[in-house]
C-alpha positions in Angstrom: -25.1 46.8 87.0 -28.4 45.0 86.4 -31.0 43.8 89.0 -30.6 40.3 87.7 -27.9 38.0 89.1 -25.6 36.4 86.5 -26.3 33.0 85.0 -23.3 31.5 86.7 -21.4 32.7 89.8 -18.7 31.3 92.1 -17.4 32.3 95.5 -13.9 30.9 94.7 -11.5 33.8 93.7 -9.6 31.3 91.5 -12.7 30.6 89.4 -13.4 32.4 86.0 -17.0 32.9 87.3 -16.0 34.8 90.4 -17.3 38.4 90.5 -16.6 40.3 93.7 -18.9 43.2 92.8 -21.9 40.9 92.4 -21.1 39.0 95.6 -20.9 42.3 97.5 -24.5 42.8 96.6 -25.5 39.8 98.8 -26.7 37.2 96.3 -29.1 34.6 97.7 -29.9 31.2 96.0 -33.1 29.1 96.1 -32.5 25.5 95.0 -35.6 23.4 94.4 -37.6 26.2 96.2 -35.5 26.0 99.4 -33.1 28.8 100.6 -29.5 27.6 100.6 -26.8 29.3 102.5 -23.8 27.0 101.7 -23.7 27.5 97.9 -20.2 27.7 96.5 -21.2 28.0 92.8 -24.3 27.8 90.8 -25.4 27.8 87.1 -29.0 28.6 86.2 -28.9 27.6 82.5 -27.4 24.1 83.3 -29.6 23.7 86.5 -27.1 22.9 89.2 -25.5 24.1 92.4 -22.3 23.2 94.1 -22.8 23.1 97.9 -20.1 23.1 100.6 -19.8 19.8 102.6 -19.1 20.4 106.3 -15.6 21.7 107.1 -13.7 19.1 105.0 -10.9 20.3 102.8 -9.3 18.7 99.8 -5.5 18.2 99.4 -5.1 21.7 98.1 -6.9 23.2 101.1 -10.2 24.0 99.2 -13.6 23.3 100.6 -15.1 19.9 99.5 -18.3 20.4 97.6 -21.2 18.3 96.1 -22.9 19.1 92.9 -26.7 18.8 92.8 -29.1 19.2 89.8 -32.4 21.0 89.9 -34.0 24.4 89.5 -31.9 27.3 90.6 -33.2 30.8 91.4 -30.6 33.4 92.3 -31.7 36.8 93.6 -30.3 39.8 95.4 -31.2 40.0 99.1 -32.6 43.3 100.4 -30.6 45.2 103.0 
């Protein structure tokens, strides 16, 4: 496994971009230079993040999200 997080990653097990091994390494995300803790999915090459919105759920029981565009910097947290 590399020390660089993947270009695209999701926390949703139903997503094709979900990777439990990478998520277990404690991935952090900086969006527009600010640490975000509610990131549901990100894509570095396309420059967007999908953030969870409160505790609201859609009709399928999934967390509601909002997609924001800007510079994305994923990294592995220490410890």
